[in-house]
Structure formats: C-alpha cells, structure tokens
Rosetta silent file (secondary structure, phi, psi, omega in degrees, C-alpha in Angstrom):
SEQUENCE: MQTKINLFTILMIAWLVVPATGFSADELDFRVHDRGMLHETVYNSGDIGRPWTTGEEGNKSANPLMEWLSRSATIVDGTRYSGQHNLLGGGMYMAANPDGKPGLDNRIYAMCGAVGAGSGSETIVGQWSFPLMLEEIDNFPLLENGELNPDYDPDEAEEIIIAKWATPLGVTVTRTSRAWSYPDYDDMIIYEYELE
SCORE:     score description
SCORE:     0.000 S_00000001
   1 L     0.000  130.152 -178.156  136.464  -35.571  176.523 S_00000001
   2 L   -94.152  133.479 -179.480  135.394  -39.057  175.528 S_00000001
   3 L   -94.090  132.593  179.242  132.559  -39.467  173.004 S_00000001
   4 L  -100.416  123.592  178.601  130.025  -42.171  173.660 S_00000001
   5 L  -101.647  124.470  179.825  128.519  -43.800  170.571 S_00000001
   6 L   -99.845  173.021 -178.433  125.152  -45.399  171.123 S_00000001
   7 H   -60.288  -37.730  179.573  123.269  -47.988  169.086 S_00000001
   8 H   -60.325  -43.023  179.671  121.073  -45.323  167.460 S_00000001
   9 H   -63.018  -42.676  179.664  124.136  -43.516  166.064 S_00000001
  10 H   -63.616  -43.941  179.351  125.538  -46.754  164.628 S_00000001
  11 H   -64.604  -39.115  178.543  122.210  -47.603  162.987 S_00000001
  12 H   -64.437  -40.689  178.272  121.902  -44.108  161.501 S_00000001
  13 H   -64.127  -44.698  178.867  125.402  -44.330  160.008 S_00000001
  14 H   -62.362  -40.206 -179.785  124.607  -47.760  158.530 S_00000001
  15 H   -63.071  -34.240 -179.967  121.309  -46.433  157.128 S_00000001
  16 H   -80.893  -32.431 -175.330  123.168  -43.611  155.346 S_00000001
  17 H   -81.539  -41.535 -174.463  126.089  -45.733  154.080 S_00000001
  18 H   -57.140  -47.452  178.383  124.258  -48.827  152.741 S_00000001
  19 H   -61.952  -30.297 -179.090  122.278  -46.988  149.995 S_00000001
  20 H   -71.012  -21.611 -178.961  125.482  -45.276  148.863 S_00000001
  21 L   -83.064   -8.981  178.378  127.176  -48.644  148.297 S_00000001
  22 L    90.663   10.224  179.913  124.623  -49.708  145.689 S_00000001
  23 L  -101.639   48.611 -178.005  123.093  -52.558  147.696 S_00000001
  24 L   -90.438  141.524  176.767  119.591  -51.157  147.732 S_00000001
  25 L   -71.560  -14.326 -176.652  116.539  -53.387  147.509 S_00000001
  26 L   -88.102   16.777 -179.159  114.939  -50.719  145.302 S_00000001
  27 L   -87.446  141.216  178.371  117.161  -51.443  142.298 S_00000001
  28 L   -71.801  129.471  179.767  115.636  -52.610  139.038 S_00000001
  29 L  -140.933  158.809 -179.405  116.653  -56.179  138.223 S_00000001
  30 E  -146.326  161.585  170.690  115.391  -58.773  135.744 S_00000001
  31 E  -132.792  160.294 -177.026  115.530  -62.420  134.759 S_00000001
  32 E  -120.602  126.222  169.411  114.759  -63.969  131.375 S_00000001
  33 E   -76.830  114.717 -179.220  112.496  -66.925  130.673 S_00000001
  34 L  -138.376   23.269 -178.054  114.442  -68.729  127.944 S_00000001
  35 L   -79.227  -40.013 -175.804  113.641  -72.387  128.511 S_00000001
  36 L  -103.415 -155.867  179.154  111.002  -72.857  125.824 S_00000001
  37 L   -82.079  -18.213  178.773  110.194  -71.389  122.412 S_00000001
  38 L  -104.478  119.912 -179.044  108.676  -68.259  123.986 S_00000001
  39 E  -110.017  141.435 -177.697  111.216  -65.974  125.665 S_00000001
  40 E  -150.249  144.541  175.554  110.296  -63.129  128.031 S_00000001
  41 E   -99.361  129.008  177.149  112.023  -60.695  130.372 S_00000001
  42 E  -122.410  141.251 -174.491  110.452  -60.228  133.805 S_00000001
  43 E  -112.573  159.561  177.601  111.449  -57.551  136.308 S_00000001
  44 L   -78.387    1.084 -179.654  111.357  -57.237  140.091 S_00000001
  45 L   -99.559   -5.219 -176.078  109.272  -54.057  139.707 S_00000001
  46 L   106.902  -14.725  179.029  106.236  -55.772  138.175 S_00000001
  47 L   -64.854  143.921  168.081  107.234  -55.075  134.568 S_00000001
  48 E  -123.641  126.970 -171.730  106.868  -57.801  131.974 S_00000001
  49 L    72.190 -135.924  174.247  108.862  -57.041  128.858 S_00000001
  50 L  -150.832  157.646 -177.560  109.575  -53.342  128.889 S_00000001
  51 L   -64.145  159.284  174.396  107.577  -50.145  128.478 S_00000001
  52 L   -63.269  130.716  174.661  106.902  -48.501  125.147 S_00000001
  53 E  -134.927  153.450  173.735  109.653  -46.066  124.219 S_00000001
  54 L  -123.531 -175.070 -179.047  110.294  -43.876  121.222 S_00000001
  55 L   119.376 -162.783 -175.859  113.349  -41.960  120.107 S_00000001
  56 L   -59.343  -44.857 -177.453  116.394  -42.849  118.035 S_00000001
  57 L   -82.243  -10.987 -179.400  116.415  -46.519  118.947 S_00000001
  58 L    58.558 -132.942 -179.128  112.650  -46.828  118.727 S_00000001
  59 L  -109.794   32.105  173.300  111.533  -50.140  120.133 S_00000001
  60 L   -67.489  150.103 -174.368  114.642  -52.197  119.422 S_00000001
  61 L  -137.635  140.157  172.548  115.405  -54.588  122.241 S_00000001
  62 L   -93.025  -20.117  179.277  118.405  -56.407  123.639 S_00000001
  63 L  -111.007  150.830 -178.862  116.130  -58.503  125.888 S_00000001
  64 L   -68.074  140.063  178.869  113.239  -60.699  124.737 S_00000001
  65 L  -125.971   83.985 -170.362  109.761  -59.163  124.808 S_00000001
  66 L    48.566   53.039 -177.469  107.438  -62.146  124.336 S_00000001
  67 E   -78.864  116.637  176.163  109.883  -63.213  121.633 S_00000001
  68 L  -145.274  124.919    0.224  108.495  -66.011  119.530 S_00000001
  69 L   -68.140  149.856 -177.387  110.107  -67.724  117.760 S_00000001
  70 L   -66.837  150.471  179.027  112.918  -67.605  120.245 S_00000001
  71 L    54.833   44.826 -175.706  116.294  -66.199  119.201 S_00000001
  72 L   -88.762    1.363  177.224  114.719  -64.632  116.124 S_00000001
  73 L   -63.311  142.580 -178.551  117.195  -61.732  115.916 S_00000001
  74 E  -156.923  170.092  174.964  119.050  -61.719  112.614 S_00000001
  75 E  -122.061  123.743  179.561  121.012  -59.588  110.151 S_00000001
  76 E  -122.232  120.981 -179.646  119.718  -59.280  106.583 S_00000001
  77 L    50.072   42.282  177.100  121.811  -57.408  103.993 S_00000001
  78 L    80.286   -1.451  178.412  123.735  -55.655  106.770 S_00000001
  79 E  -101.264  126.752 -179.303  120.586  -54.496  108.579 S_00000001
  80 E   -84.239  129.169  174.018  120.124  -55.730  112.132 S_00000001
  81 E  -113.233  129.846 -174.532  116.645  -56.924  113.109 S_00000001
  82 L   -78.291   -4.413  175.030  116.046  -57.392  116.819 S_00000001
  83 L   112.355 -179.560 -178.569  113.656  -60.282  116.279 S_00000001
  84 L   -91.575   93.730  179.990  109.974  -61.081  116.520 S_00000001
  85 E  -105.855  132.868 -170.968  108.851  -59.405  119.755 S_00000001
  86 L  -113.783    6.114 -179.767  105.152  -59.449  120.512 S_00000001
  87 L  -147.850  121.272  178.182  104.854  -57.375  123.681 S_00000001
  88 L   -87.996   -9.481  176.273  106.251  -53.917  124.304 S_00000001
  89 L   162.182  142.383  176.526  105.394  -54.022  127.968 S_00000001
  90 E  -145.058  176.702  178.440  103.000  -55.401  130.475 S_00000001
  91 E   164.429 -153.532 -176.696  102.565  -55.366  134.170 S_00000001
  92 E  -128.687  121.017  173.813  100.010  -54.661  136.849 S_00000001
  93 E  -101.139  132.801  176.417   98.101  -51.415  137.308 S_00000001
  94 E  -131.861  149.719  175.667   96.294  -50.949  140.612 S_00000001
  95 E  -144.466  144.296  179.574   94.206  -48.121  142.005 S_00000001
  96 E  -155.015  157.072  174.586   92.520  -47.669  145.369 S_00000001
  97 L  -108.644  139.918  174.020   90.956  -45.030  147.541 S_00000001
  98 L   -59.455  149.466 -178.739   91.874  -44.621  151.222 S_00000001
  99 L   -55.592  125.868  178.309   89.134  -45.801  153.549 S_00000001
 100 L    83.493    6.232 -179.354   86.451  -43.139  153.837 S_00000001
 101 L  -126.845   74.929 -179.514   87.813  -41.001  150.974 S_00000001
 102 L   -73.303  168.163  175.051   85.838  -41.834  147.815 S_00000001
 103 L   102.665  154.138 -178.558   86.257  -40.088  144.482 S_00000001
 104 H   -63.486  -30.127 -178.573   88.892  -39.731  141.800 S_00000001
 105 H   -64.561  -23.766 -178.065   90.621  -36.853  143.621 S_00000001
 106 H  -102.733    4.301 -175.775   91.628  -39.217  146.432 S_00000001
 107 L   -69.228  138.173  175.476   92.663  -42.140  144.237 S_00000001
 108 E  -111.270  135.465 -176.613   96.123  -43.654  144.789 S_00000001
 109 E  -115.184  152.828  170.878   97.785  -45.444  141.856 S_00000001
 110 E  -138.918  102.740 -178.695  100.443  -48.103  141.502 S_00000001
 111 E  -101.222   86.234 -174.957  101.552  -48.575  137.891 S_00000001
 112 E   -94.169   73.883  178.339  103.896  -51.522  138.212 S_00000001
 113 E   123.942  154.651  174.650  104.864  -52.045  134.595 S_00000001
 114 L    60.854   29.088  175.837  104.151  -50.880  131.053 S_00000001
 115 L   -99.310  120.126 -176.111  104.638  -47.206  131.824 S_00000001
 116 L  -119.822  170.924  178.693  106.332  -45.511  128.884 S_00000001
 117 E  -148.137  167.585 -176.644  107.524  -42.099  127.840 S_00000001
 118 L   -64.326  -33.707 -174.687  108.642  -40.384  124.656 S_00000001
 119 L  -118.450   11.126  179.411  112.381  -40.573  125.280 S_00000001
 120 L   155.118  177.411 -176.783  112.725  -43.563  127.593 S_00000001
 121 L   -69.423  139.902  174.358  111.103  -45.446  130.394 S_00000001
 122 L   -76.461  150.667 -179.364  109.360  -43.502  133.096 S_00000001
 123 L   -67.747  125.318  176.739  110.580  -44.128  136.630 S_00000001
 124 L  -109.277  -48.373 -176.919  108.620  -46.918  138.286 S_00000001
 125 E   -65.423  128.689  179.677  110.978  -48.069  141.041 S_00000001
 126 L    87.258   -7.161  177.727  110.678  -45.883  144.109 S_00000001
 127 L  -115.958  -53.371  179.870  107.519  -44.238  142.845 S_00000001
 128 L  -117.400  -18.532 -176.271  104.953  -46.989  142.219 S_00000001
 129 E  -135.651  136.958 -179.419  106.938  -50.119  142.848 S_00000001
 130 E  -126.836   91.518 -174.592  109.348  -51.023  145.625 S_00000001
 131 E   -57.256  136.789  179.773  111.178  -54.254  144.669 S_00000001
 132 E  -114.231  -36.327 -174.331  111.645  -56.744  147.487 S_00000001
 133 E  -163.402  148.668  173.955  112.924  -59.937  145.874 S_00000001
 134 E  -146.586  125.396 -176.246  113.727  -61.675  142.587 S_00000001
 135 E  -141.864  138.258  174.687  114.643  -65.356  142.348 S_00000001
 136 E  -114.007  131.682 -179.225  115.038  -67.850  139.512 S_00000001
 137 E  -120.740  125.523  176.591  114.636  -71.564  140.203 S_00000001
 138 E   -98.328  133.973 -179.588  115.704  -74.205  137.686 S_00000001
 139 L  -130.723   62.375 -175.921  113.906  -77.560  137.797 S_00000001
 140 L   -87.831  144.858  179.906  115.589  -79.408  134.954 S_00000001
 141 L   -65.012  -29.554 -178.832  115.312  -83.216  134.606 S_00000001
 142 E  -117.955  146.919  173.944  119.067  -83.486  133.948 S_00000001
 143 L   -79.690  169.510 -178.745  122.030  -81.869  135.663 S_00000001
 144 L   -59.460  -29.473 -179.221  124.696  -80.019  133.632 S_00000001
 145 L   -83.842    2.195  177.277  126.895  -83.152  133.636 S_00000001
 146 L    93.264   -6.406  178.301  124.063  -85.188  132.032 S_00000001
 147 L   -78.955  158.700  176.469  123.080  -87.151  135.136 S_00000001
 148 E   -64.164  139.874  179.292  119.495  -87.352  136.375 S_00000001
 149 L   -84.201  114.151 -178.620  118.560  -84.541  138.748 S_00000001
 150 L   -67.746  -19.728 -179.549  117.537  -86.147  142.073 S_00000001
 151 L   -95.496    3.862 -178.099  115.630  -82.954  143.042 S_00000001
 152 L   -62.527  132.688  177.512  113.618  -82.787  139.801 S_00000001
 153 L  -113.135  106.104 -177.158  109.871  -82.295  140.372 S_00000001
 154 L   -66.972  -14.944  179.547  107.877  -83.496  137.316 S_00000001
 155 L   -91.296    5.693 -178.841  104.777  -81.669  138.600 S_00000001
 156 L  -124.342  160.025  179.418  106.492  -78.262  138.461 S_00000001
 157 L   -65.571  159.810  178.380  107.771  -76.069  135.618 S_00000001
 158 L   -77.177  -29.338 -178.045  111.367  -76.324  134.468 S_00000001
 159 E  -132.397  119.915 -177.173  111.982  -72.599  134.902 S_00000001
 160 E  -124.770  129.540  176.276  110.371  -70.603  137.716 S_00000001
 161 E  -123.794  124.537 -179.313  110.926  -66.899  138.368 S_00000001
 162 E  -112.986  123.064  176.388  109.527  -65.329  141.536 S_00000001
 163 E  -120.573  141.888  179.060  109.359  -61.539  141.857 S_00000001
 164 E  -136.242  133.039  178.649  108.019  -59.666  144.873 S_00000001
 165 E  -145.591  155.648  176.289  107.378  -55.949  145.191 S_00000001
 166 E  -102.608  160.687  179.700  105.500  -53.532  147.428 S_00000001
 167 L  -129.618  161.584  176.850  103.219  -50.698  146.269 S_00000001
 168 L   -69.561   -4.914  177.639  102.151  -47.339  147.738 S_00000001
 169 L   -83.803   -6.211 -175.139   98.660  -48.838  148.111 S_00000001
 170 L    86.010    9.163  179.547   99.863  -51.048  150.939 S_00000001
 171 L  -102.504  129.692  173.738   99.569  -54.114  148.697 S_00000001
 172 E  -102.987  132.346 -176.351  102.524  -56.472  148.325 S_00000001
 173 E  -112.806  132.875  171.145  102.552  -58.504  145.098 S_00000001
 174 E  -118.740  119.773  179.089  104.284  -61.829  144.535 S_00000001
 175 E  -111.141  124.665  175.043  104.384  -62.953  140.913 S_00000001
 176 E  -112.755  121.002  178.809  105.457  -66.499  140.080 S_00000001
 177 E  -115.610  143.569 -173.363  106.011  -67.184  136.384 S_00000001
 178 E  -130.316  140.214  178.228  106.606  -70.627  134.933 S_00000001
 179 E  -138.385  148.843 -178.676  108.037  -71.876  131.622 S_00000001
 180 L  -127.502  164.996  175.023  108.577  -75.324  130.113 S_00000001
 181 L  -114.699    1.102 -178.686  110.495  -76.788  127.161 S_00000001
 182 L   -72.402  145.478  175.062  108.164  -79.736  126.500 S_00000001
 183 L   -54.393  142.213 -176.657  106.241  -79.850  123.189 S_00000001
 184 L    73.880  -10.304  174.566  102.791  -78.241  123.529 S_00000001
 185 L  -117.296  -10.517 -171.354  104.017  -76.466  126.695 S_00000001
 186 L   -81.643   -0.679 -179.433  107.062  -74.704  125.226 S_00000001
 187 L  -118.943   34.051  175.156  105.120  -71.772  123.735 S_00000001
 188 L  -149.240  153.769  171.928  103.527  -70.396  126.891 S_00000001
 189 E  -128.740  130.083 -179.495  104.493  -68.768  130.165 S_00000001
 190 E  -102.787  129.354  179.086  102.041  -68.915  133.059 S_00000001
 191 E  -109.438  129.415  177.945  101.891  -65.974  135.484 S_00000001
 192 E  -121.388  128.447 -178.544  100.437  -66.398  138.972 S_00000001
 193 E  -113.006  136.750  173.609   99.830  -63.355  141.205 S_00000001
 194 E  -123.132  124.438 -178.994   99.408  -63.310  144.952 S_00000001
 195 E  -108.455  131.076  176.783   98.256  -60.046  146.574 S_00000001
 196 L  -118.763    0.000    0.000   98.758  -59.377  150.274 S_00000001
C-alpha cells in the first residue's frame, strides 16, 4: 500500500520540527547601545536594561543598564564592581479591556519589560511579549578602513536599534532607539515607539 503525503502533512511536520531546532521568533535577544558615553541594553521583548532581581548575585550585571560613565566596571582591592548602572529595568506596560467588557476583572495586561522576581527574571517572552524582529543599523561617518562612508546620513543617529514585538492585547510595538557619539549628544539615547 502506497502512502500519499499531502501538503497539510508536510506543513504540520515543519511546524513541529522548526521550534525544536531553536529557530523560534519567540527567543529573547538583545543589542547594546555602546556608541556614546551612555550604554544601554535593549531587548526584542520590550525590555530596556533588565528587570530587578535579587539573590546571590543581587543586581550585578554583565550588560550595561543605563551605564554612565561608559565602561565604568573596575576592580578595587580585589573586589569587582560592575560599574555605574542607573536603571535596573524599563519597558512598556499596557492594559486594555476587550470591547464591551469594562472593569478590572476583564482587564488584559502586557508587561513588556521591567518585570522582576525574587530569584530571577519572570518570564515575559511567550506570556506578555512575542518578539518579531531585532535589528541594529550602524550609520558611522567613517568605514572600518578609515575611508568616508558613502552611505552616511548626517541627519540620522550613528547607532540605531529597531525592536518589534506583539502583545496579547493585539497591539504590535516597534521601538526605534538612537544613540550618537558627538559631544552634547553622546549622553542620551532617544526611544521612539510606534503602536499598531
């Protein structure tokens, strides 16, 4: 007896195999703004920095959390200091009620960032945030070899990170963050949010 495989069967097999390979869009990923004097880690889940955590390691960080001055980690008398970090976590909290269902009992939440727990970060991805995309764009005046960059745009930031995620509220968020290295611009990061 010959078995006939249809398109539905092939798609179902692919749907089951792809998540097992680790190529899921729902994975937590991050990029670091490190162009200027202010360094920050941004995630594809909506997190900025990282959530508050307690425990043995406390709030030590391997990634910058609004670190200013940049690269401020040091060792003094054999004691490691993780640096001057000014933000333990940020992000976007949203709440909404389904149409025609007022009241707190019907409220739906999306806590995309800054959600902490006593022993580690609470799960955000797959619960409140569904990462769609994360991209870093460099817009430096010079190329790595020292030549002028023909694609340089002087009206745009030198470092641009775009993150996009969906929420259980039906709202898709695109966050574009920008950083510069120029004096008077090197100690800020501008965040722009677009809600669909």
